[in-house]
C-alpha positions as CSV (number, residue, x, y, z in Angstrom):
1,M,0.0,0.0,0.0
2,K,2.9,2.4,0.7
3,D,4.2,1.8,-2.8
4,L,0.7,2.7,-4.2
5,L,0.5,5.9,-2.2
6,A,4.0,6.9,-3.2
7,A,3.4,6.4,-6.9
8,Q,-0.1,7.7,-7.3
9,T,-1.2,10.2,-4.5
10,L,-0.2,13.4,-6.3
11,P,-2.0,14.7,-9.4
12,A,-0.3,14.1,-12.8
13,D,1.0,17.6,-12.8
14,G,2.4,17.3,-9.3
15,T,2.2,20.4,-7.2
16,Q,1.5,22.8,-10.1
17,G,-2.1,23.3,-8.8
18,T,-3.1,24.7,-5.5
19,L,-3.3,21.7,-3.2
20,V,-4.5,22.0,0.4
21,G,-5.2,19.4,3.0
22,R,-4.9,18.5,6.6
23,A,-2.1,16.7,8.5
24,W,-1.7,15.4,12.0
25,L,1.3,16.9,13.6
26,P,3.1,15.3,16.6
27,G,4.0,17.6,19.4
28,N,2.8,18.7,22.9
29,P,0.0,18.8,22.3
30,A,-0.2,17.0,18.9
31,G,-3.1,17.9,16.7
32,P,-4.4,18.6,13.1
33,S,-3.2,21.4,11.0
34,V,-4.3,22.9,7.7
35,V,-1.5,22.5,5.2
36,A,-0.5,23.5,1.6
37,I,1.3,21.0,-0.6
38,R,3.9,22.9,-2.5
39,G,6.9,21.9,-4.7
40,D,9.3,22.2,-1.8
41,G,7.2,20.2,0.7
42,V,4.3,20.4,3.0
43,W,3.6,23.8,4.7
44,D,1.6,24.4,7.9
45,I,-0.7,27.4,7.3
46,T,-2.9,26.9,10.4
47,R,-2.0,30.3,11.9
48,A,-3.5,31.9,8.8
49,A,-6.5,29.4,8.6
50,P,-7.0,27.4,11.8
51,T,-9.5,25.1,10.1
52,M,-10.1,24.1,6.5
53,S,-13.5,25.8,6.8
54,D,-11.6,29.1,7.5
55,L,-9.4,28.6,4.5
56,L,-12.4,28.0,2.1
57,E,-14.3,31.0,3.6
58,A,-11.4,33.4,2.7
59,D,-11.9,36.0,0.1
60,D,-9.0,34.5,-1.9
61,P,-8.3,30.9,-0.7
62,V,-5.7,30.4,-3.5
63,A,-3.6,33.4,-2.3
64,L,-3.9,32.3,1.3
65,A,-2.7,28.7,0.4
66,R,0.2,30.1,-1.5
67,G,1.2,32.5,1.2
68,T,3.5,32.0,4.2
69,G,3.6,29.1,6.6
70,T,6.0,26.7,8.3
71,R,7.5,23.8,6.5
72,I,6.8,20.5,8.3
73,G,8.4,18.0,6.0
74,D,8.6,16.6,2.5
75,T,5.5,15.4,0.8
76,A,6.7,11.9,0.1
77,S,7.4,11.2,3.8
78,L,3.9,12.4,4.9
79,I,2.3,10.3,2.2
80,A,4.2,7.2,3.3
81,N,3.3,7.8,6.9
82,S,-0.4,8.1,6.0
83,V,-0.7,4.3,5.7
84,E,-2.4,3.3,9.0
85,A,-0.6,0.0,9.4
86,G,2.9,0.6,10.6
87,R,2.5,4.4,11.0
88,D,5.2,6.2,13.0
89,P,3.1,8.4,15.5
90,K,6.2,10.6,16.0
91,Q,6.0,11.8,12.4
92,P,3.2,13.8,10.6
93,W,0.6,12.2,8.3
94,F,-2.2,13.3,6.1
95,L,-5.8,13.3,7.2
96,A,-9.1,13.8,5.3
97,P,-8.9,17.4,3.9
98,C,-12.1,18.6,5.5
99,D,-13.0,19.4,9.1
100,L,-16.0,21.5,10.2
101,Q,-17.8,21.2,6.8
102,A,-21.0,19.1,6.7
103,I,-20.4,15.9,4.7
104,K,-23.3,15.6,2.2
105,A,-23.9,13.4,-0.8
106,S,-26.0,13.3,-3.9
107,G,-27.2,9.9,-5.1
108,V,-28.6,8.4,-8.3
109,T,-26.9,10.9,-10.5
110,F,-25.9,8.5,-13.3
111,V,-28.2,6.3,-15.3
112,S,-26.1,3.1,-14.7
113,S,-26.1,3.5,-11.0
114,L,-29.8,4.5,-11.1
115,L,-30.6,1.1,-12.7
116,E,-28.6,-0.7,-10.0
117,R,-30.5,1.1,-7.2
118,V,-33.8,0.0,-8.8
119,I,-32.4,-3.6,-8.9
120,E,-31.4,-3.5,-5.3
121,E,-34.9,-2.3,-4.4
122,Q,-36.6,-5.1,-6.4
123,A,-34.2,-7.7,-5.0
124,R,-34.9,-6.6,-1.4
125,G,-31.2,-6.8,-0.7
126,D,-31.0,-10.5,-1.9
127,L,-27.8,-10.7,-4.1
128,S,-28.9,-14.0,-5.6
129,K,-31.9,-12.3,-7.3
130,A,-30.0,-9.4,-8.9
131,D,-29.1,-11.0,-12.3
132,A,-32.7,-11.9,-13.2
133,I,-34.1,-8.6,-12.1
134,R,-31.3,-6.7,-13.9
135,A,-32.4,-8.3,-17.2
136,Q,-36.0,-7.5,-16.6
137,I,-35.4,-3.9,-15.6
138,G,-32.9,-3.3,-18.4
139,T,-35.5,-4.4,-20.9
140,I,-38.1,-2.0,-19.5
141,L,-35.9,1.0,-18.8
142,G,-32.5,0.8,-20.4
143,G,-33.0,2.7,-23.6
144,D,-35.4,5.3,-22.2
145,L,-33.3,7.1,-19.6
146,K,-29.9,8.0,-21.0
147,A,-31.1,11.1,-22.9
148,I,-33.5,12.3,-20.2
149,K,-32.9,15.6,-18.5
150,P,-34.1,15.4,-14.9
151,G,-37.2,17.4,-14.2
152,S,-38.0,18.0,-17.9
153,E,-41.3,17.6,-19.6
154,K,-40.0,14.5,-21.3
155,A,-38.9,13.1,-17.9
156,M,-42.4,13.6,-16.5
157,K,-44.0,11.9,-19.5
158,L,-41.7,8.9,-19.0
159,K,-42.6,8.9,-15.3
160,Q,-46.3,8.6,-16.1
161,M,-45.6,5.8,-18.6
162,L,-43.5,3.9,-16.1
163,I,-46.2,4.3,-13.4
164,E,-48.7,2.8,-15.8
165,R,-46.4,-0.1,-16.5
166,G,-45.8,-0.8,-12.8
167,A,-42.1,0.0,-13.1
168,W,-41.9,3.3,-11.1
169,S,-39.4,3.5,-8.2
170,Q,-38.3,5.9,-5.6
171,Y,-34.9,5.9,-7.2
172,L,-36.4,6.9,-10.6
173,E,-38.0,9.8,-8.7
174,V,-34.7,11.3,-7.7
175,G,-32.9,10.1,-10.9
176,I,-35.2,11.8,-13.4
177,G,-37.5,13.9,-11.3
178,P,-37.1,17.6,-10.5
179,D,-35.4,17.1,-7.0
180,A,-32.0,15.7,-6.5
181,E,-31.3,13.2,-3.7
182,I,-29.2,14.9,-1.0
183,F,-28.4,13.1,2.1
184,T,-25.9,13.3,5.0
185,K,-23.0,10.9,4.4
186,A,-21.2,11.3,7.7
187,P,-20.9,13.7,10.6
188,S,-18.4,16.5,10.3
189,M,-14.9,15.4,11.2
190,A,-15.8,11.7,10.7
191,A,-14.1,11.2,7.3
192,V,-10.9,9.2,7.0
193,G,-8.1,10.2,4.6
194,T,-5.9,8.4,2.1
195,G,-4.0,5.4,3.6
196,A,-6.6,4.8,6.3
197,D,-8.8,1.7,6.7
198,I,-12.4,2.1,5.5
199,G,-15.2,0.3,7.4
200,I,-17.8,-2.0,6.0
201,H,-20.5,-2.8,8.5
202,P,-19.9,-6.5,9.5
203,M,-23.6,-7.4,8.9
204,S,-23.3,-6.7,5.2
205,T,-22.8,-9.4,2.6
206,W,-23.3,-7.3,-0.5
207,N,-21.4,-4.0,-0.8
208,N,-19.0,-2.0,-2.9
209,P,-17.0,1.2,-3.1
210,E,-18.4,4.2,-4.8
211,P,-15.7,6.4,-6.5
212,E,-16.8,10.0,-6.7
213,I,-15.7,13.6,-7.2
214,V,-16.3,15.6,-4.0
215,L,-16.9,19.3,-4.2
216,A,-15.7,21.8,-1.5
217,V,-18.3,24.4,-1.1
218,N,-18.2,27.4,1.3
219,S,-21.0,28.9,3.3
220,K,-22.0,31.3,0.5
221,G,-22.7,28.3,-1.8
222,K,-19.5,29.0,-3.9
223,T,-17.7,25.8,-5.1
224,V,-14.0,26.5,-4.5
225,G,-12.4,23.2,-5.2
226,A,-12.6,19.4,-5.6
227,T,-11.2,16.2,-4.2
228,L,-12.0,12.5,-4.4
229,G,-14.2,10.4,-2.2
230,N,-15.4,6.8,-1.5
231,D,-19.0,6.7,-0.6
232,V,-18.8,3.2,0.8
233,N,-22.1,1.5,0.0
234,L,-24.0,-1.5,1.5
235,R,-26.2,-2.7,-1.3
236,D,-28.0,-5.4,0.8
237,V,-28.9,-3.0,3.6
238,E,-30.3,-0.2,1.3
239,G,-32.0,-2.9,-0.8
240,R,-34.0,-4.0,2.2
241,S,-35.4,-0.5,2.6
242,A,-34.5,3.0,1.5
243,L,-35.3,4.0,5.1
244,L,-32.1,2.2,6.1
245,L,-30.0,4.6,4.1
246,G,-28.5,6.0,7.3
247,K,-27.4,2.5,8.4
248,C,-26.2,1.8,4.9
249,K,-24.1,4.9,4.5
250,D,-23.0,6.2,8.0
251,N,-20.8,3.8,9.9
252,N,-17.4,4.1,11.5
253,A,-14.7,4.8,8.8
254,S,-17.3,4.4,6.0
255,C,-16.5,7.8,4.4
256,A,-13.1,8.4,2.8
257,I,-12.1,11.8,1.3
258,G,-8.8,12.9,-0.2
259,P,-5.9,13.0,-0.7
260,F,-6.1,16.8,-1.0
261,I,-8.6,19.5,-2.1
262,R,-7.4,21.1,-5.3
263,L,-8.6,24.7,-5.3
264,F,-10.0,26.1,-8.6
265,D,-7.4,28.4,-10.2
266,K,-5.9,28.9,-13.7
267,S,-4.5,25.4,-13.6
268,Y,-7.7,23.6,-12.7
269,T,-11.2,24.9,-13.4
270,V,-14.8,23.8,-12.9
271,D,-14.8,22.8,-16.5
272,D,-11.8,20.5,-15.9
273,M,-13.7,18.9,-13.1
274,R,-16.7,18.4,-15.4
275,Q,-14.5,16.5,-17.8
276,S,-13.0,14.1,-15.2
277,E,-12.6,10.4,-15.7
278,I,-12.5,8.6,-12.4
279,A,-10.7,5.3,-12.4
280,L,-11.3,2.6,-9.8
281,Q,-9.1,-0.4,-9.0
282,I,-9.8,-3.1,-6.3
283,K,-7.0,-5.5,-5.5
284,G,-8.1,-8.4,-3.2
285,P,-5.8,-10.3,-0.8
286,E,-6.5,-13.5,-2.8
287,G,-5.1,-11.9,-6.1
288,Y,-8.4,-10.7,-7.3
289,T,-8.5,-7.5,-9.4
290,L,-11.4,-5.4,-10.5
291,T,-11.2,-2.2,-12.5
292,G,-13.9,0.3,-13.4
293,R,-14.5,3.9,-14.5
294,S,-16.9,6.7,-13.9
295,S,-17.1,9.7,-16.4
296,M,-18.3,13.0,-15.2
297,R,-19.4,13.7,-18.7
298,E,-22.3,11.2,-18.2
299,I,-23.7,12.8,-15.0
300,S,-27.4,13.5,-15.3
301,R,-27.3,16.9,-13.5
302,D,-24.6,19.5,-13.8
303,P,-22.4,19.5,-10.7
304,L,-23.0,23.1,-9.8
305,D,-26.8,22.5,-10.2
306,I,-26.5,19.7,-7.6
307,V,-24.8,22.2,-5.3
308,T,-28.0,24.4,-5.4
309,H,-30.0,21.4,-4.3
310,A,-27.8,21.1,-1.2
311,I,-27.3,24.7,-0.1
312,G,-29.4,27.9,-0.7
313,P,-32.3,29.9,0.8
314,N,-33.8,26.7,2.3
315,H,-30.7,25.2,3.8
316,Q,-27.5,26.9,5.1
317,Y,-24.2,25.5,6.2
318,P,-22.3,28.2,8.1
319,D,-19.1,26.1,8.1
320,G,-19.5,25.1,4.4
321,L,-19.9,21.6,3.1
322,V,-18.3,18.9,1.0
323,L,-20.6,17.3,-1.5
324,F,-20.2,13.8,-3.1
325,L,-21.6,14.0,-6.6
326,G,-22.5,10.3,-7.1
327,T,-21.0,7.6,-9.3
328,M,-21.9,5.5,-12.4
329,F,-19.9,2.6,-11.0
330,A,-21.9,-0.4,-9.7
331,P,-19.9,-3.6,-10.1
332,V,-21.9,-6.6,-11.3
333,E,-19.0,-9.0,-12.1
334,D,-18.9,-12.3,-10.2
335,R,-16.1,-12.4,-7.6
336,D,-16.5,-15.9,-6.2
337,V,-19.8,-17.6,-7.0
338,K,-21.5,-17.3,-10.4
339,G,-24.5,-15.1,-10.2
340,Q,-23.5,-13.6,-6.9
341,G,-21.8,-10.5,-8.3
342,F,-19.2,-8.4,-6.4
343,T,-18.7,-7.8,-2.7
344,H,-15.7,-6.6,-0.7
345,K,-13.4,-8.8,1.3
346,T,-11.4,-7.6,4.3
347,G,-7.9,-6.5,3.0
348,D,-9.1,-5.2,-0.4
349,I,-7.0,-2.2,-1.5
350,V,-9.3,0.4,-3.2
351,T,-7.7,3.0,-5.4
352,I,-9.8,5.9,-6.7
353,A,-7.9,8.2,-9.1
354,T,-8.1,10.9,-11.7
355,P,-5.1,12.7,-13.2
356,T,-6.1,16.2,-12.0
357,L,-6.7,15.2,-8.4
358,G,-4.4,12.3,-7.7
359,A,-5.4,9.1,-5.9
360,L,-7.3,8.2,-2.8
361,I,-6.2,4.8,-1.6
362,N,-7.7,2.8,1.3
363,R,-7.7,-0.7,2.7
364,V,-11.0,-2.4,3.5
365,S,-11.8,-3.4,7.1
366,T,-15.0,-3.6,9.0
367,S,-16.5,-0.7,10.9
368,D,-16.1,-2.5,14.3
369,K,-12.4,-3.2,13.7
370,A,-11.3,0.1,12.0
371,P,-9.9,2.6,14.5
372,P,-12.8,4.3,16.3
373,W,-13.7,7.9,15.6
374,T,-12.8,9.9,18.7
375,F,-11.7,13.3,17.6
376,G,-14.7,15.5,16.8
377,A,-15.5,19.2,16.6
378,R,-15.3,19.7,20.4
379,A,-11.8,18.1,20.5
380,L,-10.7,20.2,17.6
381,M,-11.6,23.4,19.3
382,K,-9.9,22.4,22.6
383,N,-6.9,21.3,20.7
384,L,-6.5,24.5,18.6
385,A,-7.0,26.6,21.7
386,A,-4.3,24.6,23.6
387,R,-1.9,25.2,20.7
388,G,-2.7,28.9,20.7
389,L,-4.3,28.8,17.3
390,L,-7.7,30.3,18.2
């Protein structure tokens, strides 16, 4: 895993963009700092921006990130020490690059994943029924959805037709209806960063990673940067009932974000984000390999439009938010038993990557065995105060 992080963590253009993140710094007291990743190493800028929320609220976050600071080490060393297993606690390591922001997610934003959600619903979480239902649903819906703009007159006519055919679904409602699905993925401060273990609830027998672009949005609703995320998903749990979405999505270590937030500037723009191709690789402990891709060009709603469904006159986030944009990836290949599709195994190494943002790499564990979440917003405030940073 250290070799993977060393080779893939940084974007293809290295530190040419404006890269910011968070790192845990040893000391007395030890604690998290906001950092900028520059050509000559990692710089602590916490005295200028005590939290990532403060940085993203600045009038000019790019200028602040490129300003002064204290060098804390070379980037390669912090990347290597970010691997949870064998970490040296006396040296700094990278954390998830968000802190006080709400962690929100938008689901069912790609047609392919929309169809898989409908299949989960019809299968009631039973993996063995998925193949047969997939064939039936694909025949009814497959060709009708790809060119549909959510909320359009054409979408509403299709909705009526599907209701008449008995094929309507709550997932179709948010996939092609006027309102995007927005849910809380995890509490603020609960996300894990690159190199950390991610947690699958031990009750789940049908689950998968969800590789996604994650937008960094300030309290004014302005999207100021992007990063990568793994919206770890329990297909069997959500398939039993959509009302179990909280149990499906929000478990210890079930949200990974990173490695860094790349701020929008001349080197990386919103349009660059819209053109992203996200690659996924899963390497199993038994030698199994699965690859996949998710193209932002195929998203049903424009990313900035999705932001308006999450924040605005009816919903404010005074500390900002990070917003998962959804994925078109839903693996259906058989891993062990024919007809049983894909599910994770403990020890899987999951790599989510795109050239402009680098790679987010995590090892699969279970939520009861991954390190427990103990450092929340109250601990952060006490820690910053003790370090004279508030």
